[in-house]
C-alpha positions in Angstrom: 60.1 2.1 46.6 61.2 5.7 47.2 63.8 6.6 49.8 65.0 10.1 50.7 68.8 9.8 51.3 71.2 12.5 52.2 74.8 11.7 51.5 76.5 11.1 54.8 80.0 12.4 55.6 81.5 9.0 54.9 79.9 8.9 51.4 77.2 6.8 49.7 77.6 3.9 47.3 75.2 3.7 44.4 74.5 0.3 43.1 73.3 -1.1 39.7 69.7 -1.3 38.6 68.5 1.5 40.9 67.4 4.9 39.6 68.6 7.8 41.8 67.2 11.3 41.7 69.6 14.0 43.0 69.2 17.7 43.4 71.4 20.8 43.1 71.4 23.8 45.4 69.1 26.6 44.4 70.3 28.2 41.2 69.1 31.4 39.7 69.0 32.1 35.9 67.0 34.8 34.2 68.9 35.6 31.1 70.0 32.4 29.4 68.9 28.9 28.7 71.5 26.5 30.0 71.9 22.8 29.4 72.6 20.3 32.1 75.4 17.9 31.0 77.5 15.2 32.7 81.2 15.7 33.3 83.4 13.6 31.1 85.5 12.5 34.1 82.5 10.9 35.9 81.0 9.7 32.6 84.2 7.6 32.0 83.5 6.0 35.5 80.1 4.9 34.3 77.9 7.6 35.8 75.1 9.1 33.7 73.4 12.1 35.2 70.4 12.7 32.9 68.6 10.9 30.2 65.9 13.5 29.4 65.2 17.2 29.6 68.7 18.6 29.5 67.5 22.1 28.7 66.8 24.3 31.8 64.3 27.2 31.5 64.3 30.4 33.6 64.4 29.5 37.2 65.3 30.1 40.8 65.1 26.5 42.0 67.0 23.3 42.7 67.4 21.2 39.6 66.6 17.5 39.6 69.4 15.2 38.4 68.6 11.7 37.1 71.5 9.5 38.1 72.2 6.0 36.9 75.4 4.0 37.3 77.0 1.3 35.2 79.4 0.3 37.9 78.9 0.5 41.7 80.2 4.0 42.6 80.8 5.9 45.9 79.7 9.5 46.0 81.0 12.0 48.5 79.3 15.2 49.6 79.5 18.1 47.2 81.2 16.0 44.5 80.8 17.6 41.1 79.1 15.2 38.7 77.6 17.6 36.2 77.8 21.0 34.7 75.6 23.7 33.3 76.5 24.8 29.8 75.5 28.4 29.0 75.8 29.8 25.5 75.7 33.6 25.3 
């Protein structure tokens, strides 16, 4: 089953055993190859943001983020859960 859910103002609780697919805002990158990584602060709470394909190629798109949780977790709008690592 696939549901399209936008995080409401009051937040959204992710539950166990469900795979969530998130998206970023449009991001532009033409010069470097960044890597998508989870933040350690959310990782310690049991949130994994990607299991595959961390390397991001040249783009001007929204990135898909694979989200799984090891504990029920409440997300709020615009909550930072990942980061792009760019080596120059």
